C-alpha positions in Angstrom: -36.7 -2.6 -6.5 -35.5 -4.9 -9.3 -32.9 -4.4 -12.0 -35.4 -4.6 -14.9 -37.0 -2.5 -17.6 -39.6 -1.0 -15.3 -36.9 0.2 -12.9 -35.0 1.8 -15.9 -38.2 3.5 -17.0 -38.7 4.8 -13.4 -35.3 6.5 -13.5 -35.7 7.9 -17.0 -38.8 9.8 -15.7 -37.3 10.6 -12.3 -34.1 12.1 -13.7 -35.5 14.3 -16.5 -35.1 17.3 -14.3 -31.3 16.8 -13.7 -30.3 15.3 -17.0 -28.8 18.5 -18.3 -26.5 18.8 -15.3 -24.9 15.4 -16.0 -25.7 14.1 -12.5 -28.0 11.3 -13.7 -25.1 8.9 -14.1 -24.2 9.4 -10.5 -27.7 8.7 -9.3 -28.0 5.6 -11.4 -24.6 4.3 -10.1 -25.6 5.0 -6.5 -28.9 3.3 -7.0 -27.2 0.1 -8.2 -24.9 0.2 -5.1 -27.9 0.6 -2.8 -29.6 -2.4 -4.4 -26.5 -4.5 -4.2 -26.1 -3.6 -0.5 -29.6 -4.7 0.1 -29.0 -8.0 -1.8 -26.1 -8.6 0.5 -28.4 -8.2 3.5 -26.6 -5.0 4.5 -28.2 -1.6 5.4 -27.8 1.3 3.0 -27.3 4.4 5.1 -26.3 7.3 2.8 -24.3 10.4 3.3 -24.0 13.2 0.8 -21.3 15.8 1.4 -22.2 19.0 -0.3 -25.8 17.9 -0.8 -27.1 21.3 -1.9 -30.9 21.2 -2.1 -30.9 17.4 -1.7 -31.6 16.7 -5.3 -29.4 13.6 -5.5 -29.7 12.0 -2.1 -33.4 12.9 -2.1 -34.1 11.0 -5.3 -32.2 8.0 -3.9 -34.1 8.1 -0.7 -37.5 8.3 -2.5 -36.6 5.4 -4.7 -35.3 3.1 -2.0 -37.4 4.2 1.0 -38.3 0.7 2.0 -34.7 -0.6 2.3 -33.0 -0.9 5.6 -30.8 2.1 6.6 -32.0 4.5 3.9 -34.3 6.5 6.2 -31.4 7.3 8.4 -29.4 9.1 5.7 -27.7 12.5 6.1 -26.9 15.5 3.9 -24.3 18.1 4.7 -24.0 21.5 3.1 -22.8 25.0 4.1 -25.6 26.9 2.4 -28.6 27.8 4.5 -30.7 28.6 1.5 -30.0 25.3 -0.1 -30.8 23.4 3.1 -34.1 25.3 3.3 -35.0 23.9 -0.1 -33.8 20.4 1.0 -36.0 20.6 4.1 -39.0 21.4 2.0 -38.3 18.8 -0.8 -36.8 16.0 1.3 -38.5 16.1 4.7 -37.1 12.7 5.8 -33.5 13.7 5.1 -31.4 14.6 8.2 -29.5 17.8 7.4 -26.4 19.3 8.9 -25.3 22.8 8.1 -21.6 23.5 7.8 -18.5 23.1 5.8 -17.7 19.4 5.5 -14.0 20.1 5.3 -14.2 21.2 8.9 -13.8 18.0 11.0 -16.1 19.3 13.8 -19.0 19.4 11.3 -18.7 15.6 10.7 -18.2 14.6 14.4 -20.8 12.2 15.7 -22.4 11.4 12.4 -21.4 7.7 12.6 -20.7 5.4 9.7 -22.3 5.1 6.3 -22.5 2.3 3.7 -22.4 4.9 0.8 -20.8 8.3 0.8 -21.6 10.6 -2.1 -19.4 13.4 -3.4 -21.4 14.7 -6.4 -20.0 17.9 -8.0 -18.6 18.8 -4.6 -14.9 18.4 -4.5 -14.4 21.0 -7.2 -15.9 23.5 -4.8 -13.3 22.5 -2.2 -10.5 23.1 -4.8 -12.0 26.4 -5.9 -12.2 27.7 -2.4 -8.4 28.0 -2.4 -8.7 31.1 -4.5 -5.9 33.5 -3.6 -6.6 37.2 -4.0 -3.0 38.1 -4.2 -2.4 35.7 -7.1 -5.7 36.5 -8.7 -6.2 32.7 -9.2 -6.8 29.5 -7.3 -3.7 28.4 -5.4 -3.4 25.1 -7.1 -1.2 23.3 -4.5 -3.4 24.5 -1.7 -6.6 23.5 -3.6 -5.3 20.0 -4.4 -4.2 19.5 -0.8 -7.7 20.5 0.4 -9.3 18.0 -2.0 -7.0 15.3 -0.6 -8.1 16.2 2.9 -11.7 16.1 2.0 -11.3 12.7 0.4 -9.7 11.4 3.6 -12.5 12.8 5.7 -15.1 11.2 3.5 -13.3 7.8 3.7 -13.2 8.1 7.5 -17.0 8.0 7.5 -17.3 4.7 5.5 -18.4 1.6 7.3 -16.3 -1.5 6.6 -17.1 -2.6 3.1 -18.7 0.7 2.3 -18.6 2.6 -1.0 -17.4 6.0 -2.0 -19.0 7.5 -5.1 -17.4 10.5 -6.8 -18.8 12.5 -9.7 -17.0 15.6 -10.7 -14.8 17.3 -13.2 -11.7 15.8 -14.7 -8.4 17.3 -15.7 -7.4 15.9 -19.2 -4.1 14.0 -19.6 -1.2 15.4 -21.6 0.5 18.8 -21.8 -1.9 21.4 -20.3 0.0 24.2 -22.3 -0.4 22.6 -25.7 -2.0 25.1 -28.0 -5.4 24.4 -29.5 -7.1 26.3 -32.3 -10.9 26.5 -32.2 -13.3 27.9 -34.8 -16.7 29.2 -33.7 -19.6 28.1 -35.9 -22.1 30.8 -35.0 -22.0 34.3 -33.6 -23.7 33.3 -30.3 -20.9 30.8 -29.6 -18.2 33.4 -30.3 -20.0 35.9 -28.1 -20.4 33.4 -25.2 -16.7 32.5 -25.4 -15.9 36.2 -24.9 -18.1 36.2 -21.8 -16.2 33.1 -20.5 -12.8 34.8 -21.0 -13.9 38.0 -19.3 -15.8 36.5 -16.3 -14.3 33.1 -15.5 -12.9 33.7 -12.0 -10.6 30.8 -10.9 -7.9 31.3 -13.5 -7.0 33.9 -16.1 -7.9 32.6 -19.6 -5.2 33.4 -22.2 -6.9 33.6 -25.6 -5.3 34.7 -28.8 -7.8 35.7 -31.6 -6.7 35.0 -35.1 -7.2 37.5 -37.9 -10.5 36.3 -39.3 -12.2 36.9 -35.9 -13.8 33.4 -35.9 -10.8 31.4 -34.7 -9.0 31.5 -31.4 -5.9 29.9 -30.0 -5.9 28.7 -26.3 -4.1 26.2 -24.2 -5.4 22.7 -23.8 -6.0 23.5 -20.1 -8.1 26.6 -20.9 -9.9 24.6 -23.6 -11.0 22.0 -21.0 -12.2 24.8 -18.7 -14.2 26.4 -21.5 -15.9 23.2 -22.6 -16.8 22.4 -19.0 -18.4 25.8 -18.5 -20.0 26.3 -21.9 -23.3 24.7 -20.9 -23.8 27.3 -18.2 -23.0 30.4 -20.3 -26.1 32.6 -20.8 -27.9 30.7 -18.0 -28.7 31.9 -14.4 -26.3 29.2 -13.1 -23.4 31.1 -14.6 -23.4 33.5 -11.6 -22.1 30.7 -9.4 -20.4 28.5 -12.0 -18.0 31.3 -13.1 -16.5 31.1 -9.6 -15.6 27.4 -9.7 -13.0 25.2 -11.6 -13.9 21.6 -12.3 -10.4 20.8 -13.3 -8.2 19.8 -10.4 -7.3 16.1 -10.7 -6.4 13.8 -13.6 -7.4 10.2 -13.7 -4.0 9.3 -12.3 -4.3 11.8 -9.5 -7.7 10.3 -8.4 -6.3 6.8 -8.5 -3.2 7.8 -6.5 -5.2 9.6 -3.8 -7.7 6.8 -3.4 -5.0 4.1 -3.3 -3.3 6.1 -0.5 -6.5 5.9 1.5 -6.6 2.1 1.0 -9.6 2.3 -1.3 -10.1 -0.1 -4.2 -11.4 1.5 -7.4 -14.2 -0.7 -8.7 -15.2 1.6 -11.5 -13.8 4.7 -13.2 -15.8 6.0 -16.1 -14.9 9.1 -18.0 -17.9 11.0 -19.3 -18.7 13.8 -21.7 -21.7 16.0 -20.9 -23.6 17.8 -23.8 -21.0 16.9 -26.4 -23.6 17.3 -29.1 -23.9 21.0 -28.3 -20.2 21.6 -28.5 -19.8 19.9 -31.9 -22.6 22.0 -33.3 -21.1 25.3 -32.2 -17.3 24.8 -32.2 -14.9 22.9 -34.4 -11.3 22.0 -33.5 -8.7 22.8 -36.2 -5.7 21.4 -34.4 -4.8 17.9 -35.7 -5.0 15.1 -33.1 -7.1 17.1 -30.6 -10.6 16.1 -29.7 -13.2 17.3 -27.2 -12.1 16.2 -23.7 -13.9 13.8 -21.3 -14.5 16.5 -18.8 -16.3 14.5 -16.1 -15.5 11.3 -14.2 -17.6 8.8 -12.2 -15.7 6.8 -9.7 -16.9 4.0 -7.3 -14.4 2.9 -4.7 -14.7 0.4 -1.9 -13.2 0.3 1.5 
C-alpha cells in the first residue's frame, strides 16, 4: 500500500486500540520498513519475539497481507493464554510457544527480513529478579538482554532490520534527588501504591512535611513515570513486576555496534506526557520529565 494520506488514515483507525500503550509508533515504523522491503523487491517475512496476543505482528500482517513473505511470519511467546488469543485473532500467524531466550526455541525458524522486539526486552531484564536481594540482579539482567539481542540478530537475513521499542534509562546521575509535588489527591494516592507494590526495585521516597511533596532519586522518578499510566488499571497486576529501565541510549548503541548492526534510527519518546504534567509538577530546577521510551531501527 502507498505512503499517502489514505494509508495514514488507515493506521489512525487501526491503531486506536493500542494508542494508550505507546506501541503505535513501533507499528508505524515497522510498516514503513515492510513497504521499503517490498519496494526493493525483497520479501518481508516477520518475526516478533515476545508477541503476546499478536497485537503488533497481527496488525502488520493484516495491513500487508498481499506482500511477499508476510504470510510466512512467526510469533514467539512463552504464555499459553496469550497464544490462545493470538490463534483466535491472527489465524494466519505461525506461533511458537516458549521462552525466546532459550536457543532451542528458536532453532529451525530460519531467517527473517524484520525482527520485532516490542516491549519485550524489559521482561528479559526483569526475569533476573533475585529473591535473596529482593530486587532485580542488574548485571545478570543486563547480560540477559545482551544475549537476547544477539539471538534476535542471529535470525536476521542479510540486509534485514531489527526494530526495538521499549523503556529507556535516562542519562545522568541516577541518584540525583528530585522533588515532586502532587497536584491532586488521586495522584498522591497512586504514588503510594507504586511505592508499596513496585516489585523489581525498592523505591526510596521521602515525604516532605506538607504531605504533598516527595523527594526521590532520578532513577525512581523514571520508574514511577513509566508505570504511572498503569496504576489503578488491571494491567498493574503484571506491570508492577517489570522494570522498563535497563539500558541508556549509549548502552543500546554499544550493544548493537558489538553485533555489527547499524543504527538507522533512534528516537526517544514520551508516552502520556500530558497526563503527568496535569497531575505532578517538578520542583527541582533543571529537571524535566524523562523520555522514557525508545524506538530503534537497526540494520544488518
